[in-house]
N, CA, C and O atoms as a GROMACS GRO file, in nm:
protein
  320
    1MET      N    1  13.063   6.709   1.152
    1MET     CA    2  12.984   6.797   1.220
    1MET      C    3  12.916   6.716   1.343
    1MET      O    4  12.988   6.719   1.444
    2SER      N    5  12.817   6.657   1.356
    2SER     CA    6  12.744   6.607   1.406
    2SER      C    7  12.792   6.595   1.573
    2SER      O    8  12.860   6.494   1.594
    3GLY      N    9  12.777   6.652   1.653
    3GLY     CA   10  12.788   6.639   1.792
    3GLY      C   11  12.907   6.677   1.842
    3GLY      O   12  12.930   6.662   1.962
    4GLU      N   13  12.991   6.727   1.764
    4GLU     CA   14  13.139   6.778   1.780
    4GLU      C   15  13.118   6.909   1.866
    4GLU      O   16  13.027   6.983   1.829
    5ARG      N   17  13.202   6.951   1.990
    5ARG     CA   18  13.223   7.097   2.016
    5ARG      C   19  13.290   7.167   1.959
    5ARG      O   20  13.407   7.137   1.940
    6ARG      N   21  13.230   7.298   1.906
    6ARG     CA   22  13.307   7.334   1.793
    6ARG      C   23  13.277   7.533   1.861
    6ARG      O   24  13.177   7.564   1.927
    7PRO      N   25  13.366   7.615   1.831
    7PRO     CA   26  13.354   7.741   1.901
    7PRO      C   27  13.209   7.808   1.824
    7PRO      O   28  13.171   7.762   1.716
    8LEU      N   29  13.169   7.868   1.860
    8LEU     CA   30  13.041   7.959   1.773
    8LEU      C   31  13.104   8.050   1.660
    8LEU      O   32  13.202   8.121   1.679
    9ALA      N   33  13.042   8.040   1.551
    9ALA     CA   34  13.117   8.152   1.456
    9ALA      C   35  13.104   8.272   1.452
    9ALA      O   36  12.997   8.321   1.487
   10PRO      N   37  13.203   8.348   1.410
   10PRO     CA   38  13.227   8.488   1.467
   10PRO      C   39  13.146   8.584   1.352
   10PRO      O   40  13.188   8.651   1.257
   11ARG      N   41  12.986   8.552   1.416
   11ARG     CA   42  12.898   8.671   1.352
   11ARG      C   43  12.761   8.655   1.454
   11ARG      O   44  12.728   8.545   1.499
   12PRO      N   45  12.690   8.776   1.481
   12PRO     CA   46  12.588   8.774   1.552
   12PRO      C   47  12.460   8.658   1.562
   12PRO      O   48  12.404   8.630   1.456
   13LEU      N   49  12.422   8.601   1.671
   13LEU     CA   50  12.293   8.520   1.671
   13LEU      C   51  12.198   8.524   1.593
   13LEU      O   52  12.113   8.444   1.556
   14THR      N   53  12.231   8.664   1.566
   14THR     CA   54  12.055   8.738   1.464
   14THR      C   55  12.083   8.694   1.333
   14THR      O   56  11.991   8.672   1.253
   15GLU      N   57  12.210   8.680   1.302
   15GLU     CA   58  12.242   8.672   1.112
   15GLU      C   59  12.291   8.506   1.094
   15GLU      O   60  12.390   8.459   1.150
   16PRO      N   61  12.214   8.440   1.018
   16PRO     CA   62  12.243   8.333   0.976
   16PRO      C   63  12.354   8.280   0.866
   16PRO      O   64  12.350   8.346   0.762
   17HIS      N   65  12.434   8.193   0.866
   17HIS     CA   66  12.527   8.204   0.783
   17HIS      C   67  12.444   8.193   0.617
   17HIS      O   68  12.347   8.119   0.598
   18PRO      N   69  12.496   8.268   0.524
   18PRO     CA   70  12.443   8.293   0.402
   18PRO      C   71  12.389   8.147   0.322
   18PRO      O   72  12.289   8.143   0.251
   19SER      N   73  12.476   8.033   0.352
   19SER     CA   74  12.417   7.895   0.330
   19SER      C   75  12.301   7.834   0.353
   19SER      O   76  12.243   7.757   0.277
   20ARG      N   77  12.256   7.880   0.494
   20ARG     CA   78  12.166   7.822   0.527
   20ARG      C   79  12.028   7.939   0.511
   20ARG      O   80  11.911   7.904   0.519
   21LEU      N   81  12.064   8.048   0.493
   21LEU     CA   82  11.957   8.135   0.462
   21LEU      C   83  12.008   8.260   0.360
   21LEU      O   84  12.069   8.362   0.393
   22ALA      N   85  11.969   8.223   0.240
   22ALA     CA   86  12.037   8.322   0.146
   22ALA      C   87  12.027   8.470   0.157
   22ALA      O   88  11.919   8.505   0.204
   23PRO      N   89  12.083   8.539   0.136
   23PRO     CA   90  12.038   8.694   0.117
   23PRO      C   91  11.925   8.749   0.071
   23PRO      O   92  11.858   8.839   0.121
   24GLU      N   93  11.894   8.641  -0.107
   24GLU     CA   94  11.766   8.674  -0.172
   24GLU      C   95  11.659   8.572  -0.132
   24GLU      O   96  11.559   8.569  -0.204
   25HIS      N   97  11.664   8.490  -0.028
   25HIS     CA   98  11.540   8.430  -0.002
   25HIS      C   99  11.417   8.539  -0.017
   25HIS      O  100  11.438   8.654   0.023
   26PRO      N  101  11.324   8.514  -0.058
   26PRO     CA  102  11.186   8.558  -0.062
   26PRO      C  103  11.140   8.573   0.079
   26PRO      O  104  11.050   8.657   0.081
   27ASP      N  105  11.162   8.531   0.184
   27ASP     CA  106  11.108   8.498   0.296
   27ASP      C  107  11.186   8.552   0.401
   27ASP      O  108  11.146   8.544   0.517
   28ARG      N  109  11.316   8.618   0.366
   28ARG     CA  110  11.438   8.649   0.462
   28ARG      C  111  11.392   8.770   0.535
   28ARG      O  112  11.450   8.778   0.643
   29THR      N  113  11.333   8.840   0.520
   29THR     CA  114  11.276   8.960   0.600
   29THR      C  115  11.204   8.907   0.735
   29THR      O  116  11.237   8.928   0.852
   30ARG      N  117  11.087   8.824   0.679
   30ARG     CA  118  10.963   8.780   0.811
   30ARG      C  119  11.066   8.668   0.858
   30ARG      O  120  11.034   8.638   0.973
   31ILE      N  121  11.160   8.606   0.823
   31ILE     CA  122  11.204   8.466   0.891
   31ILE      C  123  11.299   8.554   1.013
   31ILE      O  124  11.287   8.532   1.134
   32LEU      N  125  11.397   8.656   0.953
   32LEU     CA  126  11.460   8.713   1.067
   32LEU      C  127  11.396   8.798   1.172
   32LEU      O  128  11.444   8.826   1.281
   33ALA      N  129  11.258   8.841   1.115
   33ALA     CA  130  11.200   8.910   1.240
   33ALA      C  131  11.138   8.807   1.335
   33ALA      O  132  11.125   8.828   1.456
   34ALA      N  133  11.093   8.670   1.262
   34ALA     CA  134  11.037   8.593   1.328
   34ALA      C  135  11.118   8.544   1.430
   34ALA      O  136  11.076   8.531   1.545
   35HIS      N  137  11.256   8.512   1.389
   35HIS     CA  138  11.390   8.454   1.436
   35HIS      C  139  11.452   8.553   1.580
   35HIS      O  140  11.492   8.513   1.689
   36THR      N  141  11.441   8.673   1.534
   36THR     CA  142  11.480   8.749   1.644
   36THR      C  143  11.373   8.806   1.754
   36THR      O  144  11.411   8.848   1.864
   37ALA      N  145  11.221   8.801   1.710
   37ALA     CA  146  11.137   8.793   1.821
   37ALA      C  147  11.147   8.673   1.913
   37ALA      O  148  11.131   8.669   2.035
   38ALA      N  149  11.175   8.578   1.829
   38ALA     CA  150  11.205   8.439   1.970
   38ALA      C  151  11.320   8.445   2.026
   38ALA      O  152  11.338   8.411   2.143
   39LEU      N  153  11.424   8.495   1.940
   39LEU     CA  154  11.568   8.508   2.057
   39LEU      C  155  11.533   8.618   2.162
   39LEU      O  156  11.554   8.577   2.276
   40THR      N  157  11.487   8.743   2.156
   40THR     CA  158  11.440   8.831   2.223
   40THR      C  159  11.358   8.779   2.361
   40THR      O  160  11.376   8.820   2.476
   41ALA      N  161  11.259   8.672   2.314
   41ALA     CA  162  11.162   8.617   2.436
   41ALA      C  163  11.222   8.492   2.466
   41ALA      O  164  11.156   8.403   2.520
   42GLY      N  165  11.339   8.480   2.437
   42GLY     CA  166  11.402   8.379   2.525
   42GLY      C  167  11.327   8.205   2.458
   42GLY      O  168  11.334   8.108   2.532
   43GLN      N  169  11.280   8.195   2.354
   43GLN     CA  170  11.227   8.075   2.302
   43GLN      C  171  11.308   8.006   2.263
   43GLN      O  172  11.415   8.046   2.218
   44ALA      N  173  11.272   7.881   2.271
   44ALA     CA  174  11.362   7.754   2.172
   44ALA      C  175  11.338   7.794   1.996
   44ALA      O  176  11.435   7.777   1.922
   45GLY      N  177  11.234   7.836   1.950
   45GLY     CA  178  11.201   7.859   1.806
   45GLY      C  179  11.094   7.938   1.792
   45GLY      O  180  11.050   8.013   1.878
   46TYR      N  181  11.045   7.920   1.670
   46TYR     CA  182  10.959   7.984   1.592
   46TYR      C  183  10.903   7.927   1.505
   46TYR      O  184  10.979   7.858   1.436
   47PRO      N  185  10.760   7.923   1.466
   47PRO     CA  186  10.729   7.886   1.342
   47PRO      C  187  10.760   7.980   1.229
   47PRO      O  188  10.761   8.103   1.223
   48ASP      N  189  10.788   7.864   1.122
   48ASP     CA  190  10.852   7.947   0.959
   48ASP      C  191  10.704   7.995   0.925
   48ASP      O  192  10.598   7.932   0.916
   49PRO      N  193  10.739   8.144   0.908
   49PRO     CA  194  10.646   8.225   0.823
   49PRO      C  195  10.611   8.198   0.708
   49PRO      O  196  10.519   8.260   0.655
   50ALA      N  197  10.688   8.086   0.638
   50ALA     CA  198  10.587   8.044   0.505
   50ALA      C  199  10.535   7.879   0.504
   50ALA      O  200  10.433   7.836   0.451
   51THR      N  201  10.619   7.816   0.564
   51THR     CA  202  10.579   7.692   0.602
   51THR      C  203  10.482   7.635   0.736
   51THR      O  204  10.380   7.571   0.712
   52GLY      N  205  10.514   7.658   0.844
   52GLY     CA  206  10.459   7.690   0.946
   52GLY      C  207  10.537   7.572   1.048
   52GLY      O  208  10.500   7.538   1.160
   53LEU      N  209  10.644   7.529   0.977
   53LEU     CA  210  10.732   7.413   1.080
   53LEU      C  211  10.800   7.496   1.194
   53LEU      O  212  10.800   7.619   1.192
   54PHE      N  213  10.847   7.436   1.274
   54PHE     CA  214  10.899   7.471   1.382
   54PHE      C  215  11.038   7.468   1.360
   54PHE      O  216  11.095   7.363   1.330
   55VAL      N  217  11.104   7.590   1.375
   55VAL     CA  218  11.232   7.595   1.348
   55VAL      C  219  11.330   7.640   1.480
   55VAL      O  220  11.281   7.736   1.540
   56LEU      N  221  11.443   7.595   1.532
   56LEU     CA  222  11.530   7.636   1.638
   56LEU      C  223  11.596   7.769   1.611
   56LEU      O  224  11.625   7.802   1.496
   57THR      N  225  11.615   7.827   1.690
   57THR     CA  226  11.707   7.980   1.721
   57THR      C  227  11.819   7.937   1.735
   57THR      O  228  11.838   7.820   1.771
   58ALA      N  229  11.926   8.032   1.707
   58ALA     CA  230  12.035   7.998   1.726
   58ALA      C  231  12.079   8.032   1.868
   58ALA      O  232  12.193   7.993   1.894
   59GLY      N  233  12.030   8.081   1.943
   59GLY     CA  234  12.033   8.068   2.090
   59GLY      C  235  12.014   7.970   2.166
   59GLY      O  236  12.089   7.932   2.256
   60PHE      N  237  11.892   7.915   2.126
   60PHE     CA  238  11.882   7.760   2.173
   60PHE      C  239  11.967   7.666   2.122
   60PHE      O  240  11.997   7.576   2.201
   61LEU      N  241  12.031   7.658   1.974
   61LEU     CA  242  12.162   7.608   1.951
   61LEU      C  243  12.275   7.595   2.022
   61LEU      O  244  12.324   7.491   2.065
   62ALA      N  245  12.317   7.717   2.032
   62ALA     CA  246  12.442   7.787   2.089
   62ALA      C  247  12.426   7.733   2.252
   62ALA      O  248  12.532   7.703   2.305
   63ARG      N  249  12.326   7.723   2.319
   63ARG     CA  250  12.298   7.678   2.432
   63ARG      C  251  12.318   7.485   2.450
   63ARG      O  252  12.360   7.422   2.548
   64ARG      N  253  12.278   7.442   2.341
   64ARG     CA  254  12.299   7.293   2.329
   64ARG      C  255  12.441   7.282   2.336
   64ARG      O  256  12.471   7.188   2.408
   65GLY      N  257  12.549   7.346   2.285
   65GLY     CA  258  12.654   7.309   2.306
   65GLY      C  259  12.761   7.240   2.179
   65GLY      O  260  12.883   7.226   2.175
   66THR      N  261  12.659   7.208   2.087
   66THR     CA  262  12.747   7.109   1.998
   66THR      C  263  12.672   7.125   1.874
   66THR      O  264  12.553   7.151   1.896
   67CYS      N  265  12.704   7.117   1.749
   67CYS     CA  266  12.624   7.098   1.628
   67CYS      C  267  12.573   6.970   1.602
   67CYS      O  268  12.651   6.875   1.601
   68CYS      N  269  12.446   6.952   1.579
   68CYS     CA  270  12.389   6.832   1.538
   68CYS      C  271  12.409   6.772   1.392
   68CYS      O  272  12.377   6.659   1.356
   69GLY      N  273  12.477   6.888   1.304
   69GLY     CA  274  12.499   6.861   1.139
   69GLY      C  275  12.366   6.792   1.087
   69GLY      O  276  12.376   6.691   1.018
   70ARG      N  277  12.260   6.838   1.113
   70ARG     CA  278  12.120   6.839   1.033
   70ARG      C  279  12.063   6.965   0.942
   70ARG      O  280  11.952   6.989   0.897
   71GLY      N  281  12.178   7.030   0.936
   71GLY     CA  282  12.140   7.156   0.875
   71GLY      C  283  12.062   7.283   0.909
   71GLY      O  284  12.026   7.359   0.819
   72CYS      N  285  12.037   7.307   1.040
   72CYS     CA  286  11.967   7.374   1.076
   72CYS      C  287  11.998   7.554   1.035
   72CYS      O  288  12.107   7.608   1.051
   73ARG      N  289  11.894   7.611   0.990
   73ARG     CA  290  11.874   7.711   0.954
   73ARG      C  291  11.969   7.832   1.025
   73ARG      O  292  12.052   7.899   0.963
   74HIS      N  293  11.944   7.841   1.138
   74HIS     CA  294  12.045   7.938   1.231
   74HIS      C  295  12.136   7.882   1.298
   74HIS      O  296  12.157   7.940   1.405
   75CYS      N  297  12.217   7.769   1.273
   75CYS     CA  298  12.310   7.727   1.321
   75CYS      C  299  12.439   7.810   1.330
   75CYS      O  300  12.496   7.868   1.237
   76PRO      N  301  12.484   7.804   1.493
   76PRO     CA  302  12.546   7.920   1.520
   76PRO      C  303  12.706   7.862   1.520
   76PRO      O  304  12.803   7.919   1.571
   77TYR      N  305  12.706   7.755   1.460
   77TYR     CA  306  12.842   7.682   1.438
   77TYR      C  307  12.914   7.728   1.304
   77TYR      O  308  13.033   7.756   1.291
   78VAL      N  309  12.801   7.731   1.197
   78VAL     CA  310  12.870   7.707   1.051
   78VAL      C  311  12.946   7.845   1.010
   78VAL      O  312  12.901   7.959   1.006
   79ASP      N  313  13.067   7.800   0.983
   79ASP     CA  314  13.165   7.935   0.961
   79ASP      C  315  13.214   7.917   0.827
   79ASP      O  316  13.290   8.006   0.790
   80ASP      N  317  13.187   7.816   0.739
   80ASP     CA  318  13.252   7.786   0.622
   80ASP      C  319  13.172   7.786   0.515
   80ASP      O  320  13.219   7.761   0.404
   0.00000   0.00000   0.00000
């Protein structure tokens, strides 16, 4: 996957693939709220609510145009 051009996955940018953020993740609601707020504001990312680490948004990753293959939480290219 690294660096290859791929079409975006057929899901909204606000919905991460379940392999990257499981539906039962204890912080899922807070993570999705932070992600949606960053997407709406046009920001590149947001601080993870639990760890404080900077997480890139699906919008930023989609604008980049390629998948880096690093397992990003909001990768808009993951569809399998």
